[in-house]
Each structure stands twice: as structure tokens, then as C-alpha cells.
C-alpha positions in Angstrom: -7.7 -10.7 -26.2 -7.0 -6.9 -26.8 -5.7 -6.3 -23.3 -3.6 -9.5 -23.2 -2.1 -8.1 -26.4 -1.5 -4.6 -25.1 -0.2 -5.9 -21.9 2.5 -8.0 -23.8 3.5 -5.4 -26.1 3.7 -2.9 -23.0 6.0 -5.5 -21.2 8.4 -5.9 -24.0 8.4 -2.0 -24.7 8.8 -0.9 -21.1 11.9 -3.5 -20.6 13.6 -2.7 -23.9 12.9 1.1 -24.4 11.1 2.9 -21.5 13.0 1.5 -18.6 16.3 1.8 -19.8 15.6 5.6 -20.6 13.8 6.1 -17.3 16.5 4.4 -15.3 19.2 6.8 -16.6 17.5 9.5 -14.9 17.3 9.8 -10.8 14.2 8.2 -9.5 12.9 11.4 -7.6 13.0 13.0 -11.2 11.1 10.2 -12.7 8.4 10.1 -9.9 8.0 14.0 -10.3 7.7 13.8 -14.0 5.1 10.9 -13.6 2.9 13.1 -11.5 3.0 16.1 -13.7 1.9 13.6 -16.6 -0.8 12.2 -14.9 -2.4 15.2 -13.8 -2.3 16.3 -17.4 -3.7 13.2 -18.8 -6.6 13.1 -16.1 -7.8 16.6 -17.4 -8.4 15.0 -20.9 -12.4 13.9 -20.9 -11.6 11.4 -23.8 -8.7 9.7 -21.9 -10.7 9.6 -18.5 -13.5 7.7 -20.1 -11.4 5.3 -22.1 -11.1 1.9 -20.9 -8.0 0.7 -19.5 -5.8 -1.3 -21.8 -3.9 -3.0 -19.3 -6.8 -4.1 -17.0 -7.7 -7.6 -16.4 -11.2 -8.5 -14.7 -12.7 -11.6 -13.7 -15.6 -12.6 -11.7 -13.3 -15.2 -9.6 -11.4 -12.0 -8.4 -14.4 -10.1 -7.2 -15.0 -10.3 -3.5 -16.8 -8.4 -0.6 -14.4 -7.1 2.0 -15.6 -5.3 5.2 -18.8 -4.5 3.4 -17.0 -3.0 0.2 -16.9 -4.3 -3.2 -13.6 -5.2 -4.9 -13.5 -6.0 -8.5 -9.9 -7.6 -7.9 -7.4 -7.9 -5.0 -4.6 -6.1 -6.3 -4.1 -2.6 -5.0 -1.7 0.1 -5.1 0.2 0.6 -1.7 0.7 4.2 0.1 3.7 5.9 -0.7 3.4 6.2 -4.6 0.3 8.6 -4.9 1.2 10.4 -1.8 -1.3 13.3 -2.6 -4.0 11.6 -4.5 -3.0 13.2 -7.7 -3.4 10.0 -9.9 -6.5 8.1 -8.7 -8.3 8.0 -12.1 -5.0 6.8 -13.8 -4.2 4.1 -11.4 -7.7 3.1 -11.8 -7.2 2.6 -15.3 -3.8 0.8 -15.0 -5.9 -2.0 -13.5 -5.6 -1.8 -9.7 -8.7 -3.1 -7.8 -8.3 0.0 -5.3 -5.6 1.9 -4.1 -4.0 3.3 -0.8 -2.9 7.0 -1.1 -0.7 9.2 1.5 0.4 8.6 4.2 -1.2 12.2 5.0 -0.7 14.0 8.1 -2.8 16.6 10.1 -0.3 19.5 9.0 1.6 20.2 5.8 5.0 18.8 5.5 7.8 19.0 3.2 9.5 15.5 3.7 13.0 14.7 4.4 15.8 16.4 2.1 16.2 14.8 -1.2 16.9 12.5 -2.7 13.8 10.5 -1.3 14.4 7.4 -3.6 17.5 5.1 -4.5 17.3 2.2 -6.7 18.9 -1.1 -6.3 18.4 -2.9 -9.7 19.7 -6.2 -9.0 17.7 -6.5 -5.7 14.5 -5.2 -7.6 14.2 -2.9 -4.4 14.0 0.7 -3.5 15.5 2.7 -0.7 13.0 5.1 0.4 13.7 8.2 2.7 10.5 10.5 1.8 9.5 11.7 5.3 6.0 12.0 4.5 5.7 14.8 2.3 2.2 15.8 1.9 0.1 19.3 1.8 -1.9 18.3 5.0 -5.3 16.5 5.4 -7.3 19.4 4.5 -6.0 19.9 1.1 -6.0 16.2 0.7 -9.7 15.9 1.3 -10.4 18.7 -1.1 -8.2 17.1 -3.9 -10.0 13.7 -3.4 -13.5 15.4 -3.5 -12.7 16.9 -7.1 -12.8 13.6 -8.6 -16.0 12.6 -10.2 -17.8 10.4 -7.7 -18.3 7.5 -10.1 -14.5 7.1 -10.1 -15.0 5.2 -6.6 -18.2 3.5 -7.4 -15.8 0.3 -8.2 -12.7 1.5 -6.9 -12.5 1.8 -3.3 -9.9 4.3 -1.8 -8.0 3.8 1.4 -6.6 6.8 3.0 -3.4 6.3 5.1 -2.8 8.4 8.1 0.5 9.2 9.8 1.5 11.7 12.6 3.1 14.9 11.3 6.9 14.8 11.0 7.7 17.4 13.1 9.0 18.2 16.7 5.8 19.0 18.0 4.4 15.4 17.5 7.2 13.6 19.3 5.4 13.2 22.5 2.6 10.7 22.7 -0.4 13.1 23.6 0.7 15.2 20.5 1.1 12.7 18.1 -2.3 10.9 19.4 -4.1 14.2 18.8 -2.3 14.4 15.4 -3.6 11.3 14.3 -7.1 11.9 15.4 -7.3 15.4 13.8 -6.6 13.9 10.6 -9.1 10.9 10.9 -11.8 13.5 12.1 -11.3 15.6 8.9 -11.5 12.6 6.7 -14.7 11.6 8.4 -16.1 14.8 8.0 -15.2 14.9 4.2 -16.4 11.3 3.8 -13.4 11.2 1.4 -12.7 7.5 1.3 -13.9 3.9 2.1 -11.3 2.7 4.5 -9.0 4.5 6.9 -5.5 3.3 7.5 -3.5 4.2 10.7 0.2 4.1 9.9 2.1 3.2 12.9 5.2 2.2 11.4 6.6 5.0 9.1 10.4 4.5 9.4 11.5 8.0 8.3 10.1 10.5 10.5 11.0 12.7 13.5 10.7 10.7 16.9 10.7 7.1 15.1 7.8 5.0 15.6 6.4 5.5 19.3 3.2 3.4 18.8 4.9 0.0 17.9 4.9 -0.8 21.5 1.6 -2.5 23.3 1.4 0.2 25.9 1.6 3.2 23.5 -0.6 1.6 20.8 -3.2 0.9 23.4 -3.4 4.6 24.3 -3.6 5.6 20.4 -6.3 3.1 19.6 -8.3 3.8 22.8 -8.4 7.4 21.5 -9.5 6.2 18.2 -12.1 4.3 19.6 -13.7 7.3 21.1 -13.8 9.0 17.6 -16.5 6.4 16.7 -15.7 6.7 13.0 -18.1 5.3 10.4 -15.4 3.9 8.3 -13.2 0.6 8.9 -9.8 1.0 10.2 -6.6 -1.0 9.3 -3.3 -0.7 10.9 -0.3 -0.4 8.7 2.4 -2.6 10.4 6.2 -3.1 10.8 7.9 -6.0 9.4 11.3 -5.5 11.5 9.8 -6.9 14.6 10.3 -10.6 15.5 7.0 -12.5 15.8 6.7 -12.5 19.7 6.7 -8.6 19.5 4.5 -8.4 16.3 1.9 -10.6 18.0 1.9 -8.3 21.0 1.0 -5.4 18.9 -1.5 -7.5 17.0 -3.1 -8.7 20.4 -3.6 -5.0 21.3 -5.5 -4.3 18.0 -8.0 -7.3 18.9 -9.3 -5.7 21.7 -10.4 -2.6 19.6 -13.4 -3.4 17.6 -13.0 -0.3 15.5 -9.7 -1.9 14.0 -10.8 -4.4 11.2 -7.6 -5.3 9.7 -3.7 -5.2 9.4 -1.5 -4.0 6.5 1.5 -6.2 6.6 3.7 -4.4 6.2 5.8 -1.4 5.9 9.5 -0.7 4.7 12.3 -2.9 5.9 14.6 -0.8 8.3 17.0 -3.5 9.5 19.3 -4.0 6.5 20.7 -7.0 8.2 17.6 -8.9 7.3 17.9 -8.2 3.7 19.4 -10.3 1.1 20.9 -7.6 -1.3 22.3 -8.1 -4.7 23.8 -4.7 -5.0 26.0 -2.4 -3.0 24.5 0.0 -0.6 26.3 2.6 1.5 25.3 3.3 4.8 25.3 6.9 3.4 21.9 6.3 1.7 19.3 6.6 4.3 16.1 4.9 4.2 13.9 1.7 4.5 14.0 -0.9 1.7 11.0 -2.0 -0.5 10.4 -4.6 -3.1 11.9 -8.1 -3.4 14.0 -8.3 -0.1 10.7 -7.8 1.7 8.6 -10.5 0.2 9.4 -13.5 2.7 9.3 -11.5 5.7 5.8 -10.1 5.0 4.6 -13.4 3.8 5.5 -15.0 7.0 4.3 -12.5 9.3 1.0 -12.8 7.3 1.0 -16.5 7.9 1.7 -16.3 11.7 -1.0 -13.6 12.1 -3.6 -15.6 10.4 -2.6 -18.8 12.1 -2.8 -17.0 15.4 -5.8 -14.7 15.0 -7.8 -16.4 12.1 -10.2 -14.4 10.3 -10.4 -11.3 13.1 -8.7 -9.4 10.8 -8.7 -8.8 7.2 -5.0 -8.9 6.0 -3.4 -6.5 3.4 -0.3 -8.2 2.2 2.2 -5.9 1.1 6.2 -6.5 0.2 7.6 -7.9 -2.9 4.5 -8.6 -4.9 5.7 -8.8 -8.4 4.0 -11.9 -10.1 0.8 -13.6 -9.5 2.9 -16.2 -7.7 3.9 -13.8 -5.2 0.6 -12.5 -4.7 -1.2 -15.9 -4.6 1.5 -17.1 -1.9 0.3 -14.0 0.2 -3.5 -15.0 -0.3 -2.8 -18.8 0.6 -1.0 -17.5 3.8 -4.0 -15.4 4.9 -4.1 -12.1 2.8 -7.4 -11.1 1.6 -5.9 -8.2 -0.4 -2.4 -7.4 -1.7 -0.7 -4.1 -2.6 2.3 -3.2 -4.4 4.6 -0.3 -5.7 7.9 -1.4 -6.7 7.2 -4.1 -9.1 5.4 -1.3 -11.3 8.7 0.5 -11.4 10.9 -2.5 -12.2 8.5 -4.4 -14.4 6.0 -1.9 -16.2 2.4 -0.8 -15.5 1.1 -3.9 -17.1 2.2 -6.1 -14.5 -1.0 -5.3 -12.6 -3.3 -7.0 -15.1 -0.6 -9.8 -15.5 -1.1 -10.5 -11.8 -4.7 -10.6 -11.9 -4.8 -12.8 -15.0 -2.2 -15.1 -13.4 -4.3 -15.3 -10.1 -7.3 -16.6 -12.0 -4.9 -19.6 -13.6 -3.5 -20.3 -10.3 -7.0 -20.5 -8.5 -8.4 -22.7 -11.2 -5.4 -25.0 -10.9 -6.2 -25.4 -7.0 -10.1 -25.9 -7.7 -11.1 -22.5 -5.8 -14.2 -20.8 -7.3 -12.9 -17.3 -6.1 -10.2 -15.6 -4.5 -11.9 -15.5 -1.3 -11.9 -19.4 -1.3 -8.0 -19.2 -1.4 -7.6 -16.8 1.5 -5.6 -18.9 4.2 -5.7 -22.1 2.3 -2.1 -22.9 2.9 -1.7 -21.2 6.2 0.1 -24.3 7.5 2.7 -24.2 4.8 6.3 -23.7 5.5 
């Protein structure tokens, strides 16, 4: 009852007060301010131990995925907490897990700012960050500074990409860059799942591993590492099904690849139905509502073709319980979001989890796991 009231109060106050103030500022400025605020709040012992007022937990939402316990299926997607500054805060917001990064073997400043551009009518962001991060060694140190109990019921996924530089343009250099990051994460035992981001649209040299032959080279080398953690691939959503299927078919041949994150930012603006004017001078890929249907249909096609061979993490346009449930019924075991939190407020995570329970009951499911792929033939 208390958490429901807190979510309702936050929803209205965010829409009427906080959001108008925040949206008068540049999105880069808001993001930088949030990181500074989160760092400060997480240093206050009382706030670290206080229960999250927006959280919603229910037994129907719990599941074991890849041998890991998840309290709920809604996670934070990579790209929001790039340097793992807000892990404790994101847990208290009500996420069941989070993906941070993407991180790279070497430090990277990212692309020239601005990194973000709002499309308020489309409920979308244009993102052109270019993988800013301090390098995987420092990221591991940051993660290990958190109390171990933070991760007892809050799995952490670290997304790994190739360093955004001329040195990693070639296949060999890029592959070694990925492997260097994965080896350092393995040595530090810093997370529960590794995500290999093969589809970052804003980096030097593009996306070389979104062709089958090159992806095979990368995954063969990753197999040689014999990592102890499961690996998921962060997939593009711009590809047609035949091209996408060809990449997934490569992943099937590698036992270390346990899942697919579907998917990344939308680069092809011709596939987006925008309600805002967007100049070609604004660089970057699109997030949010405009990616929802594309990602859901790729999830459905992937589940139909490969069944439960992959754990599917559904990303793109999740802003309500209905959005999340559609992806689950299409074949996603877990879902992730960022943009909805920016446009709707932090309470949206708890609202989605609460709504999922109602939807599961309405369809006669005993748990979220029962709903996975239950409408895979829906069109």
C-alpha cells in the first residue's frame, strides 16, 4: 500500500513539477547532475539501507535465469549508468537487475558533446555518446567497492564493447580488445553476466561483427577464454530478419553464448515513425518508443526460430506493463529500459512490475516464466 501511494505521488509530481524543470535543461546536463547526486546519496548510510519506496516485488515475478535468481524481470539497460556510479540507487528504484556500460579495454572520452537529444512527442532520445568510460580496470575497481550484499538479490550485467579508437578498427585488434576486457572482468569476478555489445552504432569503424563471418571470428576467440560467467550478445535491430537470423545462427554454434539482448539503438531513421522534427545535423541512434515494435518482432521471430536455445532480453520502447508483457509473451525472459524512466519518472519500474502481475493473473499464468513465448505466433 505504501509503495503504491509513493509511486502515485511520484508519478504526478514528476509529470507536473520535476519533468518540466528537467526538460528545460539540456539532457547532458541532467544526466551529469543525476550521476553526481547518486554518488552523494549512496555515501549516506541511512539512505543506503532504507527500503525503496517505489519498489514492487511479488513471488510471481521471481525466476531463475542462467542459474541466477531474479526478483523481477525489469532491468536497467546499458547506456544509462555507463561507469557503474548508481548501482545501489538503481536497486532501490526497483529494478530486478541492471546492465552497466558499455565498457572498453582502454579509457575513452566518447564523442564530442552533446551526447543526448530529446524527442518529447516521440518519447525517444537520440544518443551519440560513443562509449565514454574510464576503462575496464577502473570499472572493476568501482564495482568491487560496493558492499557484496548489494548483489545478493540484484544481478549485475557488464556490457563490453571495443574501444572507440583507430587502433581497434581492424578485426584482430578489435577481437583482442574485447577479450582483454572480458579477461579483466573474469579475474575480478565483478558481475554475474557478461554482455558483448557487437552493435554500438556510434563508434570508430562502425559495427564490424554484425556480419556472420566476422562474428564467428570473435566468438571463436571468446570460446577460447573459457569464461565462468554466461554471455549474452547485444544485437542490432536495424537488420532485416534474414540478416539477423544469420547472426543468431552463428551464436547457436557457440555454447558460451547463452542469450541475446534484442536490441540496440535504431540507426535507420527511415524505420522510425517520429512525431518530432529531427535534423540530420543531430547525430546518433534512436531509443524509446520508436524502437518498440521492431525489437518485439525480432524477439518473436528469434523465439519462433530458435526456441529456448537463447535467453532473450527484450529492450526497446518498454514504457508500461503492457509493453513489457508483449515482449515476454513474444519470447523475452527479461526486459530492460532507460528512456521510459526519463519521460515517465523513476516510479515507472514499480508500476510495470505491478502491472505485470495483473496481466499474468488475467491470462491464468502462475509466474512470469510461464508467460515467456506464450504468444509467439501472434502477429
